[in-house]
C-alpha positions as CSV (number, residue, x, y, z in Angstrom):
1,X,112.0,125.2,84.9
2,X,109.9,122.8,82.8
3,X,112.2,120.0,83.8
4,X,111.7,120.8,87.5
5,X,108.0,120.7,87.1
6,X,108.3,117.2,85.5
7,X,110.4,116.0,88.3
8,X,107.9,117.2,90.9
9,X,105.0,115.6,88.9
10,X,107.0,112.3,88.7
11,X,107.5,112.4,92.5
12,X,103.8,113.0,93.1
13,X,102.9,110.2,90.7
14,X,105.4,107.9,92.4
15,X,104.2,108.7,95.9
16,X,100.5,108.4,95.0
17,X,101.3,105.0,93.3
18,X,103.0,103.8,96.4
19,X,100.1,104.9,98.6
20,X,97.6,103.2,96.3
21,X,99.6,99.9,96.3
22,X,100.0,100.0,100.1
23,X,96.2,100.6,100.5
24,X,95.3,97.7,98.2
25,X,97.7,95.4,100.0
26,X,96.4,96.4,103.4
27,X,92.8,95.8,102.2
28,X,93.7,92.4,100.8
29,X,95.5,91.5,104.1
30,X,92.4,92.6,106.1
31,X,90.1,90.5,103.9
32,X,92.4,87.5,104.2
33,X,92.4,87.9,108.0
34,X,88.6,88.2,108.2
35,X,88.1,85.1,106.0
36,X,90.6,83.1,108.0
37,X,89.0,84.0,111.3
38,X,85.6,83.1,110.1
39,X,86.8,79.7,108.9
40,X,88.7,79.0,112.1
41,X,86.2,80.5,114.6
42,X,85.2,77.0,115.9
43,X,88.8,76.4,116.9
44,X,89.1,79.6,118.8
45,X,86.6,78.3,121.4
46,X,89.2,75.8,122.6
47,X,92.0,78.4,122.8
48,X,90.9,81.5,124.7
49,X,93.0,84.5,124.1
50,X,94.5,83.3,120.8
51,X,92.4,85.6,118.7
52,X,93.7,88.7,120.5
53,X,97.3,87.6,119.8
54,X,96.5,87.0,116.2
55,X,94.8,90.4,115.8
56,X,97.9,92.1,117.3
57,X,100.2,90.3,115.0
58,X,98.1,91.1,111.9
59,X,98.0,94.8,112.9
60,X,101.7,95.0,113.5
61,X,102.4,93.1,110.3
62,X,100.1,95.4,108.2
63,X,101.7,98.5,109.6
64,X,105.2,97.3,108.7
65,X,103.9,96.2,105.3
66,X,102.5,99.7,104.6
67,X,105.6,101.4,105.8
68,X,107.7,99.1,103.7
69,X,105.7,99.9,100.6
70,X,105.9,103.6,101.2
71,X,109.6,103.6,101.8
72,X,110.4,101.2,98.9
73,X,113.5,102.3,97.0
74,X,115.0,104.2,99.9
75,X,117.4,103.1,102.7
76,X,114.6,103.0,105.2
77,X,112.9,100.1,103.5
78,X,115.7,97.8,104.6
79,X,114.8,98.6,108.2
80,X,111.2,97.8,107.7
81,X,111.2,94.8,105.4
């Protein structure tokens, strides 16, 4: 019974670590996106509509990155990465 509790504690630690890593990576991705858009904002005046496409790409990429981090070590990560 003690060994079963340890396994469940390890699973909780593993999942919480995965969630923390995914959150940190998502925040870094968002910061990188915001810095890039601020630096390239003068160019977006010449290409209307490009910022919406870039935002959509970043959102989809971030979602797949988070799902890939959460499913790391399972068969599902191969579908998402």
